[in-house]
C-alpha positions as YAML, in Angstrom:
chain: A
units: angstrom
residues:
- id: 1
  name: MET
  ca: [109.60, 32.94, 32.58]
- id: 2
  name: LEU
  ca: [107.83, 36.00, 31.19]
- id: 3
  name: THR
  ca: [104.57, 36.67, 33.04]
- id: 4
  name: ILE
  ca: [101.77, 38.59, 31.34]
- id: 5
  name: GLY
  ca: [99.08, 40.04, 33.61]
- id: 6
  name: LEU
  ca: [95.77, 39.86, 31.74]
- id: 7
  name: THR
  ca: [93.19, 42.33, 33.02]
- id: 8
  name: GLY
  ca: [90.20, 44.43, 31.97]
- id: 9
  name: GLY
  ca: [86.87, 45.66, 33.27]
- id: 10
  name: ILE
  ca: [83.93, 43.37, 33.93]
- id: 11
  name: GLY
  ca: [82.51, 42.01, 30.66]
- id: 12
  name: SER
  ca: [85.50, 43.16, 28.60]
- id: 13
  name: GLY
  ca: [86.22, 39.68, 27.24]
- id: 14
  name: LYS
  ca: [89.16, 38.56, 29.41]
- id: 15
  name: SER
  ca: [88.04, 34.92, 29.49]
- id: 16
  name: THR
  ca: [87.71, 34.78, 25.70]
- id: 17
  name: VAL
  ca: [91.20, 36.26, 25.29]
- id: 18
  name: ALA
  ca: [92.59, 33.76, 27.84]
- id: 19
  name: GLU
  ca: [91.02, 30.89, 25.87]
- id: 20
  name: LEU
  ca: [92.66, 32.17, 22.68]
- id: 21
  name: PHE
  ca: [96.09, 32.21, 24.38]
- id: 22
  name: ALA
  ca: [95.40, 28.71, 25.72]
- id: 23
  name: LYS
  ca: [94.83, 27.62, 22.09]
- id: 24
  name: GLN
  ca: [98.45, 28.70, 21.47]
- id: 25
  name: ASN
  ca: [99.45, 26.22, 24.25]
- id: 26
  name: ILE
  ca: [100.15, 29.01, 26.72]
- id: 27
  name: PRO
  ca: [99.28, 28.20, 30.36]
- id: 28
  name: ILE
  ca: [96.65, 30.37, 32.03]
- id: 29
  name: ILE
  ca: [96.80, 31.08, 35.77]
- id: 30
  name: ASP
  ca: [93.40, 32.38, 36.88]
- id: 31
  name: ALA
  ca: [93.41, 34.46, 40.10]
- id: 32
  name: ASP
  ca: [89.61, 34.18, 40.45]
- id: 33
  name: LEU
  ca: [89.75, 30.39, 40.21]
- id: 34
  name: ILE
  ca: [92.53, 30.30, 42.83]
- id: 35
  name: ALA
  ca: [90.44, 32.52, 45.14]
- id: 36
  name: LYS
  ca: [87.41, 30.22, 44.66]
- id: 37
  name: ASN
  ca: [89.48, 27.15, 45.54]
- id: 38
  name: LEU
  ca: [90.85, 28.88, 48.65]
- id: 39
  name: VAL
  ca: [87.39, 29.31, 50.15]
- id: 40
  name: THR
  ca: [86.13, 25.75, 49.84]
- id: 41
  name: PRO
  ca: [85.07, 24.09, 53.12]
- id: 42
  name: GLY
  ca: [88.05, 22.98, 55.23]
- id: 43
  name: ASN
  ca: [90.32, 25.76, 54.01]
- id: 44
  name: MET
  ca: [91.81, 28.19, 56.54]
- id: 45
  name: ALA
  ca: [90.81, 31.17, 54.37]
- id: 46
  name: LEU
  ca: [87.13, 30.23, 54.70]
- id: 47
  name: ASP
  ca: [87.52, 29.79, 58.48]
- id: 48
  name: GLU
  ca: [89.01, 33.31, 58.69]
- id: 49
  name: ILE
  ca: [86.18, 34.73, 56.57]
- id: 50
  name: ILE
  ca: [83.59, 33.16, 58.91]
- id: 51
  name: VAL
  ca: [85.37, 34.59, 61.98]
- id: 52
  name: THR
  ca: [85.53, 38.04, 60.33]
- id: 53
  name: PHE
  ca: [82.10, 38.23, 58.67]
- id: 54
  name: GLY
  ca: [79.97, 35.86, 60.74]
- id: 55
  name: THR
  ca: [78.30, 32.51, 60.06]
- id: 56
  name: GLU
  ca: [75.67, 34.13, 57.82]
- id: 57
  name: VAL
  ca: [78.21, 34.13, 54.94]
- id: 58
  name: VAL
  ca: [78.00, 30.32, 54.67]
- id: 59
  name: ASN
  ca: [75.05, 28.19, 53.60]
- id: 60
  name: GLN
  ca: [73.74, 25.03, 55.30]
- id: 61
  name: LYS
  ca: [76.38, 22.89, 53.57]
- id: 62
  name: GLY
  ca: [79.11, 25.08, 55.05]
- id: 63
  name: GLU
  ca: [79.96, 26.59, 51.65]
- id: 64
  name: LEU
  ca: [80.63, 30.28, 51.15]
- id: 65
  name: ASP
  ca: [77.53, 32.22, 50.09]
- id: 66
  name: ARG
  ca: [79.24, 34.47, 47.53]
- id: 67
  name: THR
  ca: [76.15, 36.56, 46.86]
- id: 68
  name: LYS
  ca: [75.73, 37.34, 50.57]
- id: 69
  name: LEU
  ca: [79.43, 38.17, 51.00]
- id: 70
  name: ARG
  ca: [79.48, 40.28, 47.83]
- id: 71
  name: SER
  ca: [76.51, 42.36, 49.00]
- id: 72
  name: MET
  ca: [78.21, 42.89, 52.40]
- id: 73
  name: ILE
  ca: [81.52, 44.14, 50.97]
- id: 74
  name: PHE
  ca: [80.06, 45.95, 47.98]
- id: 75
  name: SER
  ca: [79.05, 49.11, 49.81]
- id: 76
  name: ASP
  ca: [81.63, 48.94, 52.60]
- id: 77
  name: ASP
  ca: [85.27, 49.65, 51.76]
- id: 78
  name: SER
  ca: [86.54, 48.56, 55.19]
- id: 79
  name: LEU
  ca: [84.88, 45.13, 54.84]
- id: 80
  name: ARG
  ca: [86.30, 44.78, 51.31]
- id: 81
  name: GLU
  ca: [89.76, 45.54, 52.69]
- id: 82
  name: LYS
  ca: [89.31, 42.88, 55.40]
- id: 83
  name: LEU
  ca: [88.39, 40.29, 52.76]
- id: 84
  name: ASN
  ca: [91.34, 41.34, 50.60]
- id: 85
  name: ALA
  ca: [93.68, 40.99, 53.60]
- id: 86
  name: ILE
  ca: [92.53, 37.38, 54.00]
- id: 87
  name: LEU
  ca: [92.62, 36.37, 50.34]
- id: 88
  name: HIS
  ca: [95.26, 38.45, 48.53]
- id: 89
  name: PRO
  ca: [98.41, 37.10, 50.23]
- id: 90
  name: ARG
  ca: [97.20, 33.52, 49.69]
- id: 91
  name: VAL
  ca: [96.24, 34.13, 46.05]
- id: 92
  name: GLN
  ca: [99.60, 35.79, 45.35]
- id: 93
  name: GLU
  ca: [101.50, 32.94, 46.99]
- id: 94
  name: GLU
  ca: [99.61, 30.38, 44.88]
- id: 95
  name: ILE
  ca: [100.21, 32.39, 41.67]
- id: 96
  name: ARG
  ca: [103.96, 32.46, 42.37]
- id: 97
  name: LYS
  ca: [103.94, 28.73, 43.15]
- id: 98
  name: GLN
  ca: [102.17, 27.92, 39.87]
- id: 99
  name: ILE
  ca: [104.54, 30.14, 37.85]
- id: 100
  name: LYS
  ca: [107.55, 28.32, 39.36]
- id: 101
  name: HIS
  ca: [106.35, 24.97, 38.00]
- id: 102
  name: LEU
  ca: [105.92, 26.16, 34.40]
- id: 103
  name: THR
  ca: [108.44, 25.56, 31.62]
- id: 104
  name: THR
  ca: [106.82, 27.50, 28.76]
- id: 105
  name: PRO
  ca: [108.45, 30.72, 27.42]
- id: 106
  name: TYR
  ca: [105.66, 32.80, 28.97]
- id: 107
  name: CYS
  ca: [102.36, 32.47, 30.80]
- id: 108
  name: ILE
  ca: [99.17, 34.48, 31.21]
- id: 109
  name: VAL
  ca: [98.11, 35.44, 34.74]
- id: 110
  name: MET
  ca: [94.48, 36.54, 34.62]
- id: 111
  name: ILE
  ca: [93.86, 39.09, 37.40]
- id: 112
  name: PRO
  ca: [90.59, 41.04, 36.92]
- id: 113
  name: LEU
  ca: [91.48, 43.68, 39.56]
- id: 114
  name: LEU
  ca: [95.21, 43.89, 38.79]
- id: 115
  name: VAL
  ca: [95.16, 47.69, 38.39]
- id: 116
  name: GLU
  ca: [92.74, 48.36, 41.26]
- id: 117
  name: ASN
  ca: [94.79, 46.27, 43.70]
- id: 118
  name: ARG
  ca: [98.15, 47.39, 42.26]
- id: 119
  name: LEU
  ca: [99.44, 43.84, 41.82]
- id: 120
  name: PHE
  ca: [102.10, 44.89, 39.30]
- id: 121
  name: ASN
  ca: [104.85, 43.11, 41.25]
- id: 122
  name: LEU
  ca: [103.31, 39.75, 40.23]
- id: 123
  name: VAL
  ca: [103.79, 40.25, 36.49]
- id: 124
  name: ASP
  ca: [106.33, 41.49, 33.96]
- id: 125
  name: ARG
  ca: [103.84, 43.09, 31.58]
- id: 126
  name: VAL
  ca: [100.22, 44.26, 31.81]
- id: 127
  name: LEU
  ca: [97.86, 43.27, 28.99]
- id: 128
  name: VAL
  ca: [94.53, 45.10, 29.05]
- id: 129
  name: VAL
  ca: [91.44, 43.89, 27.21]
- id: 130
  name: ASP
  ca: [89.61, 47.08, 26.32]
- id: 131
  name: THR
  ca: [86.04, 47.58, 25.18]
- id: 132
  name: LEU
  ca: [83.33, 50.26, 25.33]
- id: 133
  name: GLU
  ca: [81.50, 50.69, 28.64]
- id: 134
  name: LYS
  ca: [78.10, 50.19, 26.98]
- id: 135
  name: THR
  ca: [79.38, 46.84, 25.64]
- id: 136
  name: GLN
  ca: [80.54, 45.83, 29.14]
- id: 137
  name: LEU
  ca: [77.13, 46.69, 30.60]
- id: 138
  name: LYS
  ca: [75.12, 44.84, 27.95]
- id: 139
  name: ARG
  ca: [77.38, 41.77, 27.85]
- id: 140
  name: THR
  ca: [77.54, 41.36, 31.65]
- id: 141
  name: ALA
  ca: [73.80, 41.95, 32.19]
- id: 142
  name: GLU
  ca: [72.98, 39.25, 29.63]
- id: 143
  name: ARG
  ca: [75.66, 36.83, 30.85]
- id: 144
  name: ASP
  ca: [74.87, 37.10, 34.59]
- id: 145
  name: ASN
  ca: [71.13, 37.73, 34.17]
- id: 146
  name: VAL
  ca: [71.29, 40.96, 36.22]
- id: 147
  name: SER
  ca: [70.14, 44.52, 35.62]
- id: 148
  name: ILE
  ca: [72.21, 47.15, 33.78]
- id: 149
  name: GLN
  ca: [72.11, 49.18, 37.04]
- id: 150
  name: ASP
  ca: [73.73, 46.30, 38.96]
- id: 151
  name: VAL
  ca: [76.51, 46.05, 36.39]
- id: 152
  name: GLN
  ca: [76.97, 49.84, 36.37]
- id: 153
  name: ALA
  ca: [77.51, 49.74, 40.14]
- id: 154
  name: ILE
  ca: [80.34, 47.22, 39.63]
- id: 155
  name: VAL
  ca: [81.87, 49.24, 36.78]
- id: 156
  name: ASN
  ca: [81.79, 52.34, 39.03]
- id: 157
  name: ILE
  ca: [84.01, 50.75, 41.70]
- id: 158
  name: GLN
  ca: [86.50, 49.35, 39.17]
- id: 159
  name: ALA
  ca: [89.34, 51.40, 37.70]
- id: 160
  name: ASP
  ca: [88.12, 53.64, 34.90]
- id: 161
  name: ARG
  ca: [89.09, 52.91, 31.33]
- id: 162
  name: LYS
  ca: [91.78, 55.61, 31.13]
- id: 163
  name: THR
  ca: [93.51, 54.50, 34.35]
- id: 164
  name: ARG
  ca: [93.60, 50.92, 33.11]
- id: 165
  name: LEU
  ca: [94.91, 51.86, 29.67]
- id: 166
  name: ASP
  ca: [97.57, 54.12, 31.19]
- id: 167
  name: ARG
  ca: [99.01, 51.10, 33.03]
- id: 168
  name: ALA
  ca: [98.95, 48.81, 29.98]
- id: 169
  name: ASP
  ca: [102.08, 47.58, 28.24]
- id: 170
  name: ASP
  ca: [99.88, 45.90, 25.63]
- id: 171
  name: ILE
  ca: [96.24, 46.38, 24.65]
- id: 172
  name: ILE
  ca: [93.72, 44.09, 22.97]
- id: 173
  name: GLU
  ca: [90.72, 45.96, 21.57]
- id: 174
  name: ASN
  ca: [87.57, 43.89, 21.89]
- id: 175
  name: LEU
  ca: [85.35, 46.00, 19.66]
- id: 176
  name: SER
  ca: [84.15, 43.61, 16.98]
- id: 177
  name: SER
  ca: [84.48, 39.84, 16.45]
- id: 178
  name: VAL
  ca: [86.25, 36.85, 17.99]
- id: 179
  name: ASP
  ca: [88.20, 36.58, 14.72]
- id: 180
  name: ALA
  ca: [89.56, 40.09, 15.31]
- id: 181
  name: LEU
  ca: [90.51, 39.08, 18.85]
- id: 182
  name: GLU
  ca: [92.24, 35.95, 17.59]
- id: 183
  name: GLN
  ca: [94.29, 37.99, 15.14]
- id: 184
  name: GLN
  ca: [95.47, 40.32, 17.94]
- id: 185
  name: VAL
  ca: [96.30, 37.35, 20.18]
- id: 186
  name: ARG
  ca: [98.43, 35.78, 17.42]
- id: 187
  name: VAL
  ca: [100.40, 39.04, 17.00]
- id: 188
  name: LEU
  ca: [100.96, 39.33, 20.76]
- id: 189
  name: HIS
  ca: [101.84, 35.64, 21.05]
- id: 190
  name: LYS
  ca: [104.69, 36.17, 18.60]
- id: 191
  name: LYS
  ca: [105.74, 39.36, 20.42]
- id: 192
  name: PHE
  ca: [105.79, 37.63, 23.83]
- id: 193
  name: LEU
  ca: [107.80, 34.70, 22.42]
- id: 194
  name: ASP
  ca: [110.33, 37.20, 21.01]
- id: 195
  name: ILE
  ca: [110.60, 39.06, 24.35]
- id: 196
  name: SER
  ca: [111.01, 35.83, 26.34]
- id: 197
  name: ALA
  ca: [113.74, 34.63, 23.95]
- id: 198
  name: ARG
  ca: [115.86, 37.75, 24.58]
...
């Protein structure tokens, strides 16, 4: 099973690219979705987060208050590392488990912070969705209804464009239309099928 790690900066168009691969009947394993499922009430990961960060990170229903947690870890590297230590091993274990159950020639593993967290051991190839920073800022601000400054702060703590591109085995340029993206996905789909057949 060939595993393709799909990554890119915030607002680069990773989800759109993943949907286009899904249209080719390729399974998508989403690290963010796995992480969200791990912190639902009753899960050990959430219990550990509460012990580490305090009860103020959950709302009255006992659900994780993501906004509160995000603001706590955003400006504190040591807190971010503590959260990563709780979640990363569990996310990686679940990714490996899901890969084991697949029978397709290849799969896409969508990991937004693949480069930042050096998760190269999880995948065979790194596919980067690349776009201009100004596009990232505009797209994310509109999508999440936040200020450009808020998005810029997130971009600043992510890997820069050059670092990400240097680690890429394959690149999708998201600079124009969805049609252009679809064309690139079709080319890569054929390439990945060829590699997995070898």
